C-alpha positions in Angstrom: 87.6 -13.1 3.5 87.5 -9.4 4.1 89.9 -8.2 6.2 88.3 -6.7 9.5 89.8 -4.1 12.0 90.4 -4.3 15.2 90.1 -0.8 17.4 89.5 -0.8 21.0 89.3 -4.7 21.1 85.9 -4.0 18.8 85.4 -5.5 15.5 84.3 -3.3 12.3 82.9 -3.8 9.4 83.6 -2.0 6.0 81.9 1.1 5.4 80.7 -0.1 2.2 78.0 -2.6 3.9 76.9 0.6 6.1 76.3 2.4 2.8 74.2 -0.6 1.5 71.9 -0.8 4.4 71.3 3.0 3.8 70.3 2.7 0.5 67.8 -0.4 1.3 66.3 1.8 3.8 65.9 4.9 1.6 64.5 2.4 -1.1 61.6 1.1 1.4 61.1 4.7 2.4 60.5 5.6 -1.2 58.3 2.8 -1.7 56.3 3.8 1.3 55.9 7.5 -0.1 54.7 6.0 -3.3 52.5 3.4 -2.0 51.2 6.7 0.4 50.8 8.9 -2.7 48.9 6.5 -4.8 46.3 5.7 -1.9 45.9 9.4 -2.0 45.4 9.3 -5.8 42.9 6.4 -5.3 41.1 8.0 -2.6 41.1 11.5 -4.7 39.6 9.6 -8.2 37.4 7.6 -6.0 36.0 11.1 -4.5 35.5 12.5 -7.7 34.0 9.7 -9.4 31.4 9.6 -6.3 31.2 13.2 -6.9 30.3 12.8 -10.6 27.6 10.0 -9.7 26.3 12.3 -7.3 26.3 15.1 -9.9 24.5 12.8 -12.4 21.8 11.9 -10.4 20.8 15.5 -9.5 20.9 16.2 -12.9 18.6 13.6 -13.6 16.3 14.0 -10.9 16.0 17.9 -12.6 15.3 16.1 -16.0 12.6 14.6 -14.3 11.5 17.3 -12.5 11.5 19.2 -16.3 9.4 16.0 -17.2 6.7 16.0 -14.5 6.1 20.1 -15.1 5.9 19.6 -19.0 3.5 16.7 -18.2 1.3 18.7 -15.8 1.4 21.9 -18.0 0.0 19.5 -20.9 -2.7 17.8 -18.2 -3.4 21.7 -17.1 -3.9 23.4 -20.6 -5.4 20.8 -23.1 -6.8 17.8 -20.7 -10.3 19.5 -21.7 -12.1 18.2 -24.8 -13.0 22.2 -25.8 -8.7 22.8 -26.2 -7.5 23.0 -29.6 -3.9 22.0 -30.3 -1.5 23.3 -33.1 2.1 23.7 -34.3 3.4 27.2 -34.0 3.9 27.2 -37.8 0.2 28.5 -38.3 1.0 32.0 -36.8 3.0 32.2 -39.7 6.6 31.3 -39.0 8.1 30.1 -41.9 9.8 26.9 -42.3 13.1 28.1 -42.3 16.1 26.6 -40.7 17.1 29.4 -38.2 13.4 29.3 -37.0 13.3 27.3 -33.8 10.3 27.7 -32.3 8.2 26.9 -35.6 7.5 23.2 -33.9 6.2 24.4 -30.7 3.0 23.2 -29.6 0.6 25.5 -28.5 -2.9 25.4 -27.1 -6.2 27.6 -28.2 -9.7 27.5 -26.5 -12.5 26.6 -29.0 -13.5 30.4 -29.5 -9.8 31.0 -30.9 -8.2 32.7 -28.2 -4.4 31.5 -26.8 -3.6 29.8 -23.8 -0.2 28.7 -23.6 2.8 27.3 -25.7 3.6 24.1 -23.8 7.6 24.6 -23.5 9.2 26.0 -20.6 10.3 29.5 -20.6 8.1 30.7 -23.4 6.2 34.2 -23.3 2.3 33.9 -22.3 1.4 35.4 -25.7 0.9 34.1 -29.2 4.3 35.0 -30.3 6.6 32.0 -30.6 10.1 33.4 -28.7 11.9 33.3 -25.7 11.7 36.2 -23.6 14.9 38.4 -22.5 16.9 36.9 -19.8 16.0 33.3 -20.8 18.8 31.1 -22.0 17.8 28.5 -24.8 18.8 24.9 -25.0 17.7 22.5 -28.0 15.6 19.7 -27.7 15.4 18.5 -30.9 18.8 18.8 -32.5 21.1 17.0 -34.8 20.4 13.6 -33.7 17.0 13.8 -34.0 16.7 15.9 -37.6 20.4 15.8 -38.7 21.6 19.6 -39.6 19.2 22.5 -39.5 17.2 23.1 -42.6 13.4 23.8 -43.8 11.4 21.1 -42.8 13.9 19.9 -40.3 14.0 22.8 -38.0 15.9 22.2 -34.5 13.2 23.2 -31.7 14.3 25.1 -28.5 13.2 25.4 -24.8 13.9 27.8 -22.2 16.2 26.8 -19.2 14.6 27.2 -15.7 16.5 27.7 -12.3 16.3 25.6 -9.6 16.9 27.7 -6.3 17.3 26.4 -2.9 17.1 28.7 0.1 20.8 27.7 1.3 23.8 25.2 0.6 26.3 23.8 3.1 28.6 26.3 1.7 26.3 29.2 1.6 24.0 29.0 4.9 20.8 31.2 4.8 21.7 32.4 1.2 19.8 31.1 -1.9 21.7 29.4 -5.1 20.9 28.0 -8.1 21.9 24.2 -7.9 20.8 23.5 -11.8 18.7 24.0 -14.3 15.7 22.1 -16.3 13.6 22.6 -19.4 10.8 20.7 -21.3 9.6 20.7 -24.3 6.2 19.3 -25.6 5.6 18.2 -29.2 2.2 17.8 -30.7 2.2 14.4 -32.4 -1.4 14.6 -33.8 -0.3 16.9 -36.5 2.3 14.1 -37.8 1.2 11.8 -40.2 0.7 8.4 -38.5 3.0 5.7 -39.9 0.7 3.0 -38.4 -2.8 3.3 -37.6 -4.3 0.8 -34.9 -7.8 -0.1 -35.9 -10.4 1.2 -35.5 -9.3 4.4 -38.1 -11.9 6.4 -40.5 -12.5 5.6 -43.7 -8.6 4.6 -44.5 -5.3 4.4 -43.0 -3.0 7.9 -43.9 -0.2 7.2 -46.1 3.0 9.1 -47.2 3.4 10.8 -50.5 6.7 10.7 -52.5 7.1 11.6 -56.4 10.8 11.3 -56.0 13.3 8.9 -54.6 14.1 11.0 -51.3 13.3 10.7 -47.4 9.5 10.1 -47.6 10.0 7.5 -50.6 12.6 5.6 -48.5 10.1 5.7 -45.1 6.8 4.8 -47.3 8.9 1.9 -49.0 9.9 0.7 -45.6 6.6 0.7 -43.7 4.9 -0.9 -47.1 7.4 -3.6 -47.1 6.9 -4.2 -43.1 3.6 -3.3 -42.4 2.8 -6.5 -40.5 5.8 -5.7 -37.8 4.5 -2.0 -37.3 2.3 -3.4 -34.1 5.2 -4.8 -32.5 6.9 -1.1 -33.0 6.8 1.1 -29.5 8.6 4.2 -30.6 9.1 5.9 -33.8 12.9 6.0 -33.2 12.4 1.9 -33.5 11.4 2.2 -36.9 15.3 1.9 -37.6 15.7 -2.0 -36.1 13.1 -2.8 -38.9 14.9 -4.9 -41.7 15.8 -2.6 -44.5 14.1 -3.4 -47.9 15.7 -2.0 -51.3 15.6 1.4 -50.1 17.4 1.3 -46.9 15.9 2.6 -43.7 18.7 4.8 -42.9 19.2 7.2 -39.9 19.0 10.0 -41.9 15.5 8.8 -43.5 14.2 8.9 -39.9 15.5 12.1 -39.2 14.2 13.8 -42.4 10.7 12.7 -41.4 11.1 13.6 -37.7 8.7 16.8 -38.0 6.4 14.9 -40.5 5.8 11.4 -39.6 4.9 9.7 -36.2 4.3 6.1 -34.9 0.9 5.9 -34.1 -0.9 8.9 -33.3 -4.2 8.6 -32.0 -7.4 11.0 -30.8 -10.3 10.5 -29.0 -13.8 10.2 -31.0 -16.7 10.1 -28.1 -15.1 7.8 -25.3 -12.9 5.4 -27.6 -9.1 5.9 -29.0 -9.1 6.1 -32.9 -6.0 5.6 -35.2 -5.2 7.4 -38.2 -6.5 11.2 -37.5 -4.8 13.8 -38.6 -4.8 17.3 -36.9 -5.0 20.1 -39.7 -3.6 22.6 -37.5 -0.2 21.9 -38.8 1.6 23.7 -41.3 4.1 21.5 -43.1 3.9 21.3 -47.0 4.8 17.5 -46.7 1.7 16.9 -44.3 -0.6 18.3 -46.6 1.0 16.2 -49.7 0.3 13.1 -47.3 -3.2 14.1 -46.6 -4.0 14.5 -50.3 -2.5 11.6 -51.1 -4.4 9.7 -48.6 -7.5 11.1 -50.4 -6.1 9.3 -53.6 -6.4 5.8 -51.6 -9.8 6.3 -50.2 -12.4 3.9 -52.3 -15.1 5.5 -55.0 -13.9 9.2 -54.9 -15.1 11.0 -58.1 -11.3 11.9 -59.3 -7.9 11.6 -58.0 -5.3 14.2 -57.8 -2.3 13.7 -59.9 1.1 13.5 -58.3 2.2 16.9 -59.6 -0.9 18.5 -58.2 -0.4 16.9 -55.0 3.0 18.5 -54.8 2.3 21.9 -55.9 -0.9 22.5 -54.0 0.7 21.0 -50.5 2.9 23.8 -51.0 0.0 26.2 -51.5 -1.8 25.2 -48.4 1.5 25.7 -46.3 2.3 29.4 -47.7 -1.5 30.7 -47.8 -2.8 29.1 -44.5 -1.3 31.4 -41.7 -3.3 34.4 -43.4 -6.4 32.9 -44.3 -9.3 34.0 -42.2 -12.8 33.0 -41.9 -15.7 31.7 -39.8 -13.4 29.6 -36.7 -10.2 30.6 -37.8 -8.7 33.8 -37.7 -5.5 35.4 -39.0 -2.3 33.3 -37.5 -4.6 31.4 -35.5 -5.8 27.9 -35.7 -8.7 26.5 -37.1 -11.6 25.6 -34.6 -13.7 23.5 -36.6 -13.3 21.0 -39.5 -16.2 23.1 -41.7 -13.8 26.1 -41.3 -11.1 24.1 -42.9 -13.2 22.9 -45.5 -13.6 26.3 -46.1 -10.2 26.8 -46.6 -9.6 24.0 -48.7 -12.1 25.7 -51.4 -9.8 28.3 -52.0 -7.2 25.8 -53.0 -9.6 23.2 -54.9 -12.2 25.7 -56.3 -15.7 24.4 -57.4 -14.4 25.0 -61.0 -11.7 22.4 -60.5 -11.4 18.5 -60.2 -11.9 17.6 -57.8 -13.4 20.1 -55.7 -12.9 21.1 -52.0 -16.8 19.9 -51.9 -15.5 16.1 -53.3 -12.5 16.1 -51.1 -13.8 16.8 -47.9 -16.7 14.1 -47.4 -13.7 11.8 -48.0 -11.0 12.5 -45.8 -13.2 14.6 -43.2 -13.8 11.5 -40.9 -9.9 11.2 -40.2 -9.5 15.1 -39.7 -9.6 16.8 -36.3 -8.6 20.2 -34.5 -7.1 18.6 -31.7 -4.4 16.1 -30.7 -4.2 13.6 -28.1 -1.0 12.0 -28.5 2.2 14.1 -27.3 6.3 13.5 -27.2 7.7 15.1 -24.2 11.5 16.2 -24.0 13.1 17.6 -21.0 16.4 18.2 -19.9 18.0 18.7 -16.6 21.8 19.9 -15.3 23.3 20.3 -11.6 26.0 23.2 -11.3 28.8 23.0 -9.1 27.6 24.8 -5.7 31.2 26.6 -5.4 30.8 27.9 -8.9 27.3 28.2 -10.5 28.7 29.1 -13.8 30.4 25.2 -14.0 27.8 22.5 -15.2 28.9 19.6 -13.7 26.3 16.8 -15.3 23.5 16.4 -17.9 20.9 14.3 -18.6 17.8 14.5 -21.4 14.8 12.1 -21.2 11.4 11.6 -23.5 8.0 10.5 -22.7 5.0 9.8 -25.5 2.3 10.2 -23.5 -1.2 9.9 -24.6 -5.1 11.2 -23.4 -7.4 8.7 -22.5 -11.1 8.6 -22.1 -10.9 8.4 -18.2 -11.5 11.6 -16.6 -8.4 13.6 -14.7 -8.0 14.7 -10.9 -9.4 18.3 -10.1 -11.5 18.2 -13.2 -8.7 18.8 -15.3 -10.4 17.1 -18.4 -9.1 13.7 -19.5 -6.4 12.2 -18.0 -3.0 11.7 -19.8 -0.9 8.5 -19.4 3.0 7.6 -20.5 3.0 5.0 -23.1 7.0 4.9 -23.0 9.9 6.6 -21.4 13.5 6.4 -21.8 16.9 8.1 -21.1 18.6 9.9 -24.1 22.2 10.7 -24.6 23.4 14.1 -26.2 23.3 12.0 -29.5 19.7 11.5 -29.4 18.8 14.5 -29.1 
């Protein structure tokens, strides 16, 4: 037994036991401090997660604002039957990796006068460019078309600030709390992968004279034609089982600007599949049109593959500067007759076939305006204490269709949304 001492008649324990009690007390105190610190960190993380969620919700709301503004502009400018729609490439913007406005969608009146570009931040003139002071953001980028290249150009839109009269931190002082952007893409200037009935004459086809992205897509569409009616977006073509020539992501990216799932156009009070808007300036589009002519029954003469390829390029290169009744230089065709006049410069009466032979075969499937469009929108939320700091971003997309029904406020025919999805940055 340990020895004990008696001083003044009291019994004293050894000092080492008093030291052990102190250690226990300090250990418990340290655990308490750790628990408080862990709780504080947990509260802080919870607050950050909550703030991030709030910023993300705000970014999505800003993206939806952009989508609704874009839909409103589309309805306002292109709802009327007399309006013409076209891609910006008809104004002379050449196919080039750096031309990020070439695939903007523009609207003209039926007399050829310019109305507007259907993209946020654009100038009001026919010049396809963002004015000084407007920051651009790519809404068609690597995820949609791959690396920038001719015929796979990226596409920009302008960021529009969202300003509120005040924030909790700055009462009575206006502040920018975010931005939105939108881009309207014309799906009618692309070749339909699937043409729901009724369609005039024949369904459009994809031309390919070599093993390339067009041939891989053509082979996949041919192999799985019965399943195309079940697909609801161009991107979903990737879920089709791959035939011998695989439908890889790069195949869809290389065809993004030139092929759509199923563009439909109004004819009277009925929607028709297989229509193609001639106000497009892509050699791939023109080759597809010429190859489609080759599939029409009873034509007087077919066009050889070499001629299809060469003259598709010629149509693209000569189109902007061409002028005739119904088309001004760097303007759209306002009638199919004016397009026939242009085609006669490419397929003259001395050749075979002639434009006079081609137009009766494919003319019924041609139009000078589109009724199916793809809308993409972007939203971002800014830190109110530091407006230069972007806290969250969001992207969304919708496919909209013009219908025979009248729109409110006498804005022509009503557009409806066929398909909507949120996009991740990798989808852009």
